[in-house]
N, C-alpha and C positions, 0 to 999 in steps of 0.2 A: 338566452339559450345558446350553447356552443354548437357550431356546425361540426360535421364529421372530421373535416380537415383540422380544425382547431383542436378538437378533442384528441385526435391522433398526436398532434404536436405536444400537447400538454402531457399525455400519457407517456410518450417517448421521452420527454424531458424528465418526468418523474422517475422513469426507469433508469435513465442515465445518472441522475442524482443518487439513486439507491446503490447502483454499481460503484460509483465514485466513493460514496460513504463506506461501502464494504472494503474497497481496496485501501482507503486511507486508514481504516480501523486495523486491517491486517498489517499494513506497513508500520503502524504505531506499535502494535504488539511485538512485531519482530524487532523493531528498534529498541524497545524497552528491554527485551531479552538480550540483545546485543550489548547494550550498555552495562547490564548486570555482569555479563560474561567478560566484558572488557575490563571493568573494575576488578573483577576476580583475578583476571590474568595479571594485572598490575600488582595487586596485593600479594599474590603468590609468586610473582616474578616468573610466571609460566609462559615462556615464549611460544610453546606449541599451541596453547589455548589462544594466545593473542593472534597467532597466524590463522587459526581456525575462525576467529571472529572476523578478521579481515576478509577471508574467503567467503564466509557466509553473508557478508554485506552485499554480495552480488545478487542474492535473492531479493533484497529490498530494492536494489537498483532495477531489477527486471519488472517489478511491480509498478514502479513509478510511471512509466509511459502508459501502461494500461489504464491507470486511474485518470489520465488526462485526455484520453481519446473519447470524444463524445460522438455518438452516432449521428449520421446525417440523413437517415431515412425519413 
């Protein structure tokens, strides 16, 4: 049987894994959309869309650190 301290650690770890999984899934979805738009910008030779794709990449970059911060409570 787990004691309270161990149970808290396991629960906290599980919550961290769920948060990490959600962030990674969101990043993957955004990256997939970015790739589609990047290819479209190349096919159409659309520099405005290409510029927007590069600017929107910052959204993925801001998510990356959040996904790798594990709580220490």
